[in-house]
C-alpha positions as CSV (number, residue, x, y, z in Angstrom):
1,M,-38.1,31.3,78.1
2,I,-35.4,32.1,75.6
3,N,-32.9,29.9,77.5
4,E,-35.4,27.1,77.3
5,L,-35.3,27.3,73.5
6,Y,-31.5,27.1,73.6
7,K,-31.6,24.2,76.0
8,N,-34.0,22.3,73.7
9,A,-31.7,23.0,70.7
10,E,-28.9,21.5,72.9
11,V,-26.7,24.6,72.5
12,F,-25.6,24.7,76.2
13,E,-24.8,21.0,76.3
14,A,-22.6,21.3,73.1
15,A,-20.9,24.3,74.4
16,E,-19.9,22.5,77.7
17,K,-19.1,19.1,76.5
18,S,-17.8,19.3,72.9
19,E,-14.2,20.2,72.1
20,S,-15.3,21.4,68.6
21,W,-18.0,23.7,70.1
22,K,-17.0,26.6,67.8
23,E,-18.3,24.6,64.8
24,I,-21.3,23.0,66.5
25,V,-22.8,25.8,68.6
26,P,-23.5,28.2,65.7
27,E,-25.3,25.4,63.8
28,L,-27.4,24.5,66.8
29,S,-28.2,28.1,67.7
30,Q,-29.6,28.7,64.3
31,K,-32.7,26.8,65.5
32,V,-33.5,29.6,68.0
33,T,-35.3,32.3,66.0
34,F,-37.2,35.4,66.9
35,S,-40.3,33.7,65.5
36,K,-39.9,30.8,67.9
37,I,-39.2,33.2,70.8
38,Y,-42.5,35.0,70.0
39,K,-44.5,31.7,69.8
40,N,-43.0,30.5,73.1
41,I,-43.9,33.7,74.9
42,E,-47.3,33.8,73.3
43,T,-48.0,30.2,74.4
44,R,-46.9,30.9,78.0
45,M,-49.0,34.1,78.1
46,N,-52.2,32.3,76.9
47,A,-51.7,29.6,79.5
48,L,-51.7,32.0,82.4
49,A,-54.8,32.3,84.6
50,D,-56.6,35.7,85.1
51,Q,-55.1,35.9,88.6
52,E,-51.7,36.2,87.1
53,R,-52.6,39.5,85.4
54,I,-49.4,41.3,86.0
55,Q,-47.3,38.6,84.5
56,K,-49.8,38.3,81.6
57,D,-49.4,42.1,81.0
58,M,-45.6,41.8,80.9
59,F,-45.9,39.0,78.3
60,A,-48.3,41.1,76.3
61,R,-45.9,44.1,76.2
62,I,-43.0,41.8,75.1
63,L,-45.2,40.3,72.4
64,D,-46.2,43.7,71.2
65,R,-42.6,44.6,70.6
66,L,-41.9,41.3,68.9
67,S,-45.2,41.2,66.9
68,S,-43.5,41.5,63.5
69,F,-41.9,38.1,64.2
70,G,-45.4,36.6,64.8
71,R,-46.4,37.5,61.2
72,E,-45.0,34.9,58.8
73,N,-44.6,37.2,55.8
74,S,-43.2,40.2,57.6
75,V,-39.8,41.4,56.5
76,E,-38.4,41.0,60.0
77,S,-39.8,37.4,60.2
78,R,-38.4,36.4,56.8
79,I,-34.9,37.8,57.6
80,F,-34.4,37.1,61.3
81,G,-37.2,34.7,62.2
82,N,-36.4,31.7,60.0
83,A,-33.5,29.3,60.6
84,K,-33.1,28.8,56.8
85,R,-30.3,30.9,55.5
86,D,-31.4,30.5,51.9
87,Q,-34.3,32.8,52.6
88,I,-31.9,35.5,53.5
89,K,-30.3,35.1,50.1
90,A,-33.8,35.2,48.5
91,M,-34.5,38.4,50.2
92,S,-31.3,40.0,49.0
93,D,-32.1,39.0,45.4
94,M,-35.5,40.8,45.6
95,P,-35.7,44.0,43.5
96,M,-35.8,47.2,45.5
97,T,-38.9,49.4,44.8
């Protein structure tokens, strides 16, 4: 599931075929975020039939542990779940209360 996101972002292809992979791979891998991982797992879990209960239970446990990345405004989602680096800077500029 996670490898699928990296494959869609063409990270593996760039790492294997590009001589300048050190510059390209970090840029491409930014597209794979915890929020996208959460949504990918959630989509697969919801598509499972009732007869695949054990696998569905496994997905539910993983989603439980990643649940903060499923909430758009959670601190974890804002820091680690978004590919935009400017949001990290915005979070560091927020006053501490």
